[in-house]
C-alpha positions in Angstrom: 147.7 144.2 39.0 146.8 145.7 42.4 146.1 143.3 45.2 143.5 144.2 47.8 144.6 146.7 50.5 143.6 144.3 53.3 143.4 140.5 52.8 141.7 138.5 55.5 142.8 134.9 55.1 140.8 131.8 56.1 143.6 129.6 57.3 141.5 126.5 56.5 141.2 127.3 52.8 143.6 130.1 51.9 146.9 129.0 53.4 148.9 126.8 50.9 150.4 123.5 52.1 154.1 123.1 51.3 156.3 120.1 52.0 160.1 120.4 52.4 162.3 118.5 50.0 165.4 117.7 52.1 167.6 116.7 49.1 166.8 119.7 46.9 166.6 122.1 49.9 163.4 123.6 48.6 159.6 123.6 49.3 157.1 122.2 46.9 153.4 122.8 47.1 151.3 119.7 47.7 147.7 118.9 47.1 145.5 119.9 50.1 143.8 116.6 51.1 142.2 117.1 54.5 140.2 114.1 55.6 137.8 114.5 58.5 139.5 111.6 60.3 143.2 111.5 59.3 145.3 108.4 60.1 148.3 108.4 62.4 150.7 109.0 59.5 149.4 112.6 59.4 150.6 113.2 63.0 154.1 111.9 62.0 154.0 114.1 58.9 153.1 117.2 61.0 156.1 116.8 63.3 158.3 115.9 60.3 157.4 119.2 58.5 158.0 121.2 61.7 161.4 119.6 62.1 162.5 120.3 58.5 161.2 123.9 58.6 163.5 124.6 61.6 166.3 122.5 60.0 166.0 124.7 56.9 166.0 127.9 58.9 168.9 126.9 61.1 171.1 126.0 58.2 170.4 129.5 56.7 172.4 130.9 59.6 176.0 130.9 58.5 177.1 129.6 61.9 175.5 126.2 61.4 176.2 123.6 58.7 175.0 120.1 57.9 177.4 117.0 58.1 177.4 116.9 54.3 178.8 120.4 54.2 181.3 120.0 57.0 184.5 119.7 55.0 183.7 122.3 52.3 182.1 124.9 54.4 184.7 124.7 57.2 187.5 125.2 54.7 185.7 128.2 53.3 185.0 129.8 56.7 188.4 129.6 58.2 188.0 132.9 60.1 184.5 132.1 61.4 183.5 129.4 63.9 180.9 127.1 62.5 179.0 124.2 64.1 178.0 120.9 62.5 174.3 120.0 63.3 174.3 116.2 63.6 170.9 114.4 63.2 169.8 112.5 66.3 170.3 109.3 64.4 174.0 110.2 64.0 174.6 110.4 67.8 174.8 106.7 68.3 178.3 105.3 67.9 179.7 108.8 67.3 182.0 109.7 70.2 182.7 113.2 71.4 180.6 116.3 71.9 177.9 116.7 69.3 175.3 119.4 68.4 171.9 118.1 67.4 168.4 119.4 66.6 165.4 117.6 68.1 162.1 117.8 69.8 161.7 117.4 73.6 159.1 114.8 74.4 158.2 112.0 76.8 158.4 108.9 74.5 160.3 106.9 77.1 158.7 106.5 80.5 160.1 108.5 83.4 162.4 110.7 81.4 162.6 113.2 78.6 163.6 112.2 75.1 165.0 114.1 72.1 163.6 113.0 68.8 163.8 113.7 65.1 162.1 112.0 62.1 164.5 109.0 62.3 165.3 108.3 65.9 164.7 109.2 69.6 167.2 109.0 72.5 166.9 109.5 76.2 168.4 112.7 77.5 169.8 114.0 80.8 169.2 117.7 81.1 171.6 120.1 82.7 170.8 121.4 86.2 169.8 124.7 84.7 169.0 125.7 81.2 170.3 129.3 81.7 168.3 132.0 80.0 166.6 129.4 77.8 165.0 127.7 80.8 162.4 130.3 81.6 159.6 129.0 79.4 161.1 126.0 77.6 158.3 123.5 77.4 157.9 119.9 76.4 157.2 119.8 72.7 159.7 122.5 71.9 162.6 121.9 69.4 166.1 122.7 70.7 169.7 122.7 69.6 171.4 120.5 72.2 175.1 120.0 72.7 176.3 117.1 74.7 177.8 113.6 74.7 176.0 110.3 73.9 177.1 107.6 76.5 175.4 104.5 77.8 172.3 105.0 75.6 171.7 108.5 77.1 172.5 111.8 75.6 174.0 114.0 78.4 173.1 117.6 77.4 175.6 120.2 78.5 174.1 123.2 76.7 170.7 124.1 75.3 169.7 126.6 72.7 166.6 127.3 70.6 166.9 127.2 66.8 168.1 130.7 65.8 165.6 133.2 64.3 166.8 134.0 60.8 165.5 137.0 58.8 163.2 135.9 55.9 165.5 137.8 53.5 168.3 135.5 54.3 166.4 132.2 53.9 167.0 130.7 50.5 164.2 129.2 48.3 161.4 130.5 50.5 157.9 130.4 48.8 154.8 132.2 50.0 153.9 130.1 53.1 151.8 132.9 54.5 149.0 132.8 51.9 147.2 135.4 50.0 148.3 137.5 47.0 151.8 138.9 47.2 153.4 141.9 45.8 156.7 141.4 44.0 159.0 143.7 42.0 157.9 142.0 38.7 154.2 142.7 39.4 154.2 146.1 40.9 156.6 148.9 41.5 156.8 149.9 45.1 156.2 153.5 44.2 152.8 152.5 42.7 151.9 150.7 45.9 152.8 153.8 47.8 150.6 156.0 45.5 147.7 153.6 46.1 148.2 153.9 49.8 148.5 157.7 49.9 144.8 157.9 49.1 144.1 156.2 52.4 145.6 158.9 54.5 146.3 157.5 58.0 143.6 154.9 57.7 146.0 152.1 58.5 145.6 151.4 62.2 144.2 148.2 63.6 142.4 148.4 67.0 142.7 145.1 68.9 140.7 144.0 72.0 140.8 140.6 73.7 138.4 138.9 76.1 135.4 141.0 75.0 132.8 139.6 77.4 129.6 140.7 75.7 127.4 139.3 78.5 129.3 141.3 81.2 127.5 144.7 81.7 130.8 146.4 82.8 132.7 145.1 79.8 129.9 146.0 77.4 129.8 149.5 78.9 133.5 149.9 78.2 133.0 148.7 74.6 130.1 151.1 74.2 132.2 154.0 75.4 135.1 153.1 73.0 133.0 152.7 69.9 130.9 155.8 70.6 133.9 158.0 71.1 135.5 156.6 67.9 132.3 157.4 66.0 131.9 160.9 67.4 135.4 162.2 68.1 138.0 160.5 65.8 138.5 162.2 62.5 140.4 159.2 61.1 138.9 155.8 61.9 140.9 152.6 62.2 140.9 150.3 59.2 139.7 147.4 61.4 138.7 146.6 65.0 139.8 143.1 65.9 137.7 141.6 68.7 139.1 138.4 70.2 137.2 136.0 72.5 136.2 134.8 74.9 132.9 136.5 74.1 131.2 135.3 77.2 132.3 135.5 80.9 131.7 131.8 81.5 132.6 128.9 79.2 130.0 128.3 76.4 127.6 125.4 77.2 125.8 123.6 74.4 122.3 123.9 75.9 119.2 125.8 74.9 119.8 128.4 77.6 123.5 128.7 76.7 122.8 129.1 73.0 120.1 131.7 73.6 122.3 133.7 76.0 125.3 133.6 73.5 123.0 134.7 70.6 121.5 137.5 72.7 125.0 138.9 73.5 125.8 139.2 69.8 122.4 140.6 69.0 123.1 143.4 71.5 126.5 144.0 69.8 124.8 144.2 66.4 122.3 146.8 67.7 125.1 148.9 69.1 127.0 148.8 65.7 123.9 149.7 63.7 123.7 152.9 65.7 127.3 153.8 64.5 126.9 154.3 60.7 130.2 156.3 60.3 132.2 153.6 62.0 130.6 150.8 60.0 131.1 152.6 56.7 134.9 152.9 57.1 136.0 150.2 59.6 135.8 146.4 59.5 134.8 144.5 62.6 136.7 141.2 62.8 135.9 138.6 65.4 138.3 135.8 66.5 137.0 133.0 68.7 138.6 132.2 72.0 139.3 128.9 73.8 135.9 129.0 75.7 133.8 130.1 72.7 131.7 127.5 70.8 133.9 124.6 69.6 136.6 122.7 71.5 139.8 124.4 72.6 141.6 123.3 69.4 144.0 125.1 67.1 143.4 126.3 64.5 139.8 127.1 65.3 137.0 127.8 62.8 135.1 131.1 62.7 132.0 131.6 64.8 128.9 130.4 63.1 126.1 132.8 62.0 123.5 130.6 63.8 125.2 131.1 67.2 125.9 134.8 66.7 122.3 135.8 65.7 123.4 136.4 62.0 125.3 139.5 62.9 127.8 139.0 60.0 124.9 139.0 57.6 122.8 141.8 59.1 125.5 144.3 60.0 127.8 145.6 57.3 131.6 145.1 57.5 131.4 142.4 60.2 133.4 139.3 59.5 133.9 136.1 61.6 137.5 135.0 61.3 139.6 131.9 62.2 141.9 131.6 65.1 144.7 132.4 64.3 143.9 135.2 61.8 146.4 135.8 59.1 146.0 139.3 57.5 147.9 141.1 54.8 148.0 144.8 54.9 149.5 145.7 51.5 152.8 143.8 51.6 152.9 143.5 55.4 152.0 140.2 57.1 150.2 140.3 60.4 149.2 137.4 62.7 146.5 137.7 65.4 146.0 134.8 67.8 143.9 134.3 70.9 145.3 131.6 73.3 146.4 131.2 76.9 150.0 131.1 76.0 151.6 131.9 79.4 149.5 129.5 81.4 150.1 126.6 79.1 153.8 127.2 78.7 154.3 127.3 82.4 152.2 124.2 83.0 154.4 122.1 80.7 157.7 123.8 81.5 160.8 121.7 81.5 162.4 123.8 84.3 159.3 124.8 86.5 161.3 126.7 89.1 162.9 129.0 86.4 159.5 129.6 84.6 158.0 131.1 87.8 160.4 134.0 87.7 160.4 134.5 83.9 160.7 137.8 82.2 157.3 137.2 80.5 157.5 139.5 77.5 160.9 138.4 76.4 160.3 134.7 77.2 157.0 134.4 75.4 158.3 136.3 72.4 161.4 134.2 72.1 159.6 130.9 72.4 157.0 131.6 69.8 159.4 133.2 67.2 162.3 130.9 67.7 160.0 127.8 67.6 158.4 129.2 64.5 155.0 128.0 65.7 152.0 129.2 67.7 151.6 126.0 69.7 155.0 124.6 70.7 153.4 122.4 73.3 152.7 118.7 74.0 149.5 117.1 72.6 148.0 116.7 76.1 148.4 120.5 76.7 147.0 121.8 73.4 145.1 119.9 70.7 146.2 120.7 67.1 144.4 119.7 63.9 147.0 117.5 62.3 146.0 118.4 58.7 146.2 122.1 59.4 149.3 122.4 61.6 151.0 124.4 58.8 148.6 127.3 59.4 150.1 127.7 62.9 153.7 128.2 61.6 155.5 131.4 62.1 158.1 130.4 59.5 159.2 132.7 58.0 158.4 135.2 60.7 155.5 137.7 60.1 156.0 141.4 60.2 154.0 141.7 63.4 152.5 139.2 65.9 149.6 140.2 68.1 148.6 137.9 70.9 145.4 137.8 73.0 146.6 136.3 76.3 144.7 137.1 79.5 147.9 137.9 81.3 149.3 141.4 81.6 149.7 143.2 78.3 153.2 143.9 76.9 155.0 145.0 73.8 158.4 143.5 72.9 160.7 143.0 70.0 163.0 140.2 69.1 165.5 140.3 66.2 163.5 143.2 64.7 160.1 141.4 64.9 157.5 143.3 67.0 155.3 141.3 69.3 152.6 142.5 71.6 150.0 141.0 74.0 146.9 143.1 74.2 145.8 141.8 77.7 142.2 141.4 78.8 139.7 144.1 77.8 137.1 142.8 80.4 139.3 142.3 83.4 138.7 144.8 86.2 142.4 145.4 86.6 142.8 146.3 82.9 140.4 149.3 82.9 139.5 148.3 79.3 142.9 147.8 77.7 143.1 148.6 74.0 146.0 148.3 71.6 146.4 150.1 68.3 148.6 148.4 65.8 150.2 150.3 63.0 151.5 147.8 60.4 154.3 150.2 59.4 155.6 153.8 59.9 157.0 155.8 57.1 160.2 157.9 57.7 162.0 160.3 55.4 165.8 160.1 55.3 168.4 161.7 53.2 171.2 159.8 51.4 174.0 162.3 51.1 177.0 160.4 49.8 177.9 157.6 47.5 179.1 155.5 50.4 175.7 155.6 52.1 174.0 154.7 48.8 176.3 151.8 48.2 175.6 150.6 51.8 171.9 150.8 51.3 172.0 148.9 48.0 174.2 146.2 49.5 171.7 145.7 52.3 168.5 145.5 50.1 167.1 142.2 48.9 165.0 141.4 45.9 161.9 142.7 47.6 163.7 145.9 48.7 163.7 144.9 52.3 166.9 145.3 54.4 168.6 142.1 55.3 171.1 143.8 57.6 171.3 146.9 59.7 171.9 150.2 57.9 172.5 153.7 59.1 171.1 156.6 57.0 170.9 160.2 57.9 171.9 159.4 61.5 169.0 156.9 61.9 169.6 153.2 62.3 167.2 150.9 60.4 166.8 147.3 61.4 166.6 144.3 59.1 163.1 144.0 57.6 162.6 147.7 56.9 161.5 148.5 53.3 162.6 151.1 50.8 159.3 152.7 49.7 160.1 155.6 47.4 163.0 155.3 45.0 162.4 158.2 42.6 163.8 156.4 39.6 162.5 153.4 37.7 164.1 151.3 35.0 162.6 149.0 32.4 160.3 146.4 33.8 159.2 148.6 36.7 162.1 147.6 38.9 163.3 150.5 41.1 167.0 151.5 40.9 168.0 154.0 43.6 171.6 154.0 42.3 170.4 156.3 39.4 169.2 159.0 41.8 171.3 162.3 42.0 172.7 162.9 45.5 171.7 164.0 48.0 168.5 161.9 47.5 165.4 161.9 49.8 164.1 158.4 50.3 161.1 157.0 52.3 161.8 154.0 54.6 159.0 151.9 55.8 159.9 150.7 59.3 158.5 147.9 61.5 155.0 147.8 63.1 154.4 149.9 66.2 152.0 149.4 69.1 150.2 152.1 71.0 148.4 151.1 74.2 145.5 152.9 75.9 142.6 152.3 78.3 138.9 153.1 77.9 138.3 154.8 81.3 138.1 158.1 83.1 139.8 158.6 86.5 138.0 160.9 89.0 139.2 161.8 92.4 136.6 162.8 95.1 136.6 163.5 98.8 134.9 161.5 101.6 134.0 164.3 104.0 132.6 162.5 107.1 131.5 159.2 108.7 128.1 159.3 107.0 129.7 159.3 103.5 132.1 156.6 104.5 129.3 154.3 105.7 127.2 155.1 102.6 130.1 154.2 100.4 130.8 151.0 102.4 127.1 150.0 102.0 127.0 150.2 98.2 130.3 148.6 97.5 130.5 144.9 96.5 133.4 142.6 96.9 134.8 143.4 93.6 134.9 147.1 94.5 132.3 148.3 91.9 129.2 150.2 92.9 125.8 148.7 92.2 124.0 152.0 92.7 124.9 155.7 92.5 126.7 157.0 95.6 126.9 160.7 96.4 130.3 161.9 97.8 131.2 165.6 98.3 128.0 166.4 96.5 129.2 164.5 93.4 127.4 161.5 92.0 129.6 158.4 91.3 127.6 156.3 88.8 126.8 152.6 88.7 129.7 150.3 87.8 132.4 152.7 88.8 135.5 151.0 90.2 137.1 152.2 93.4 140.8 152.1 92.6 142.6 153.6 95.6 141.3 151.4 98.4 142.6 147.8 98.9 139.3 146.3 100.1 135.7 147.2 101.1 136.3 147.3 104.8 139.2 149.7 104.4 136.7 152.4 103.4 135.6 152.6 107.1 139.1 153.4 108.2 139.4 156.5 105.9 139.9 159.8 107.7 137.5 162.8 107.2 138.5 164.6 104.1 140.3 161.6 102.6 140.7 161.7 98.8 139.7 158.5 96.9 139.9 157.6 93.2 137.2 156.1 91.1 137.5 154.8 87.5 134.4 154.8 85.4 133.4 154.0 81.8 130.1 155.9 81.7 130.0 158.3 78.7 130.7 161.9 79.6 130.7 161.2 83.3 134.1 162.8 83.7 132.8 166.1 82.2 129.8 166.0 84.6 131.8 165.2 87.7 134.5 167.8 87.1 131.8 170.3 86.4 130.1 169.5 89.7 133.4 169.6 91.5 134.1 173.1 90.1 130.7 174.4 91.1 131.1 172.9 94.6 134.4 174.7 95.0 133.0 178.2 94.3 132.0 180.5 97.2 128.2 180.4 97.9 127.7 184.0 96.8 129.4 183.5 93.5 128.3 180.0 92.6 127.0 179.9 89.1 126.5 177.0 86.7 129.6 176.3 84.6 129.3 175.6 81.0 130.3 172.2 80.0 132.7 171.9 77.1 135.5 169.8 75.6 138.1 171.4 77.9 136.5 169.6 80.9 136.3 166.1 79.3 139.3 163.9 79.7 140.2 162.0 76.5 139.2 158.3 76.9 141.3 157.1 74.0 144.6 158.8 73.6 146.1 156.3 71.1 144.9 158.1 68.0 
């Protein structure tokens, strides 16, 4: 049995629904009954399942125990400090400092409350939440330590529920969805052999805010796809395009529908001229908050009626849900387009601290430790109650890719890589593009029995590391996989202990991100006042030219961005001979401009046309 190389999951139909059984400490799959208009009990069920998912994950950390385990676990862990997690209902009439797990909300007027499935209490927050305070928002679950007095829980310390590696969480079913690969179904060496035939065809190219109705953004997209078709020997497995797909919010009117449909028709015509790209690469679209449909999570795929039937007329184009869950062999990837930073700051519990937050670390921690893509109050982000489980990040995926219009970043928390691809259409981004590699293979040598024993002790049933291991001078974090074992036993289960030493193994490490921009940077000289005035005349307020301008005998094309001057009027203050920098997305313009500059620099008696060739053309996409 070989599952598909890439599984694109529809979160509305292909993500199973599980309910947590508190008494058996297990998950059980439930019937998926999704009425169009659910009753209020569904909302309570949604928060109950969020709570128990984090309760289950927290108790998987050996530092935390439930009240029922207090006596036995404390006696067994005499040399390790453990903390009893008391339910909110157990705070009342229970003197002394207590640690509890609950959700911050505003049930009681004028103050914050801490609630769990059985009770809510008013809370008094500390003056500062410390490192946790940066993007802690209403709607988040927290571990709070404090004292309950006079019907108020006075919090002294705040923490988020700890992120626990999936290998250490007991009784964890497949909450992600799709067909999984286990040792009983398929030997990992067979999986690797299947993948070897793919070469390096395992990269995912991700773009966000692809404004198809914006000429400058569409020009960047044309350059990117054209260069991939023409220059890249190995094409990406898929190009993930996230919304918003229009510069302005979609309006349900005849003109709005026609304009939206025309934008996708233009995209379809572009793709049909790229046969090599369409043959080997899937084009996946994810709707944004301002695309058709309300700003609601999860969000259904774009309809064929509104996109001009591009998914039916153009091969390998698929409209996906937001968020998108994708399996690449055994790796689980999540792609989500949402304005995370803006909404987290707007509902921050400590607003002053959120203004100076370390954004990459803060956003990564909030999403992973909350185990959810929308840890926000209902008034900030609407969630479909019956499909809240499709927004879970529990257990954590192998990589999380965000489409937030804020500055792009790449971060890692507890071995889980997270990146924000930024805005492709924003002027400041110069066409930001992120290449996602689901895993990287690395050869290591196990030279001694001690190293082999350490490796075997760290491997789980799925042959993923559940703790850090050092092999051949390289440190591998939890979550890395052993890919080639070299010896198999009955039943197809790998057994590295049978290998003669020294043994060469293949470790499959975490996902990696490579960032690039779709642009060419060209520096030219403003020789005199006439050229300064000419440049000033053609510049608009956003510092892009609306007609070609000739500087130093070099033509700067339409829609080039002037990068080195702060504003339009500053052009007039430039001195004669000042060097200025333009950024352009026009195909091959860098080659043409550099060629013209070289000819202009030659003495008049020796000036000859210079042949254009690849050596003069700057690489637009250096990520591959």
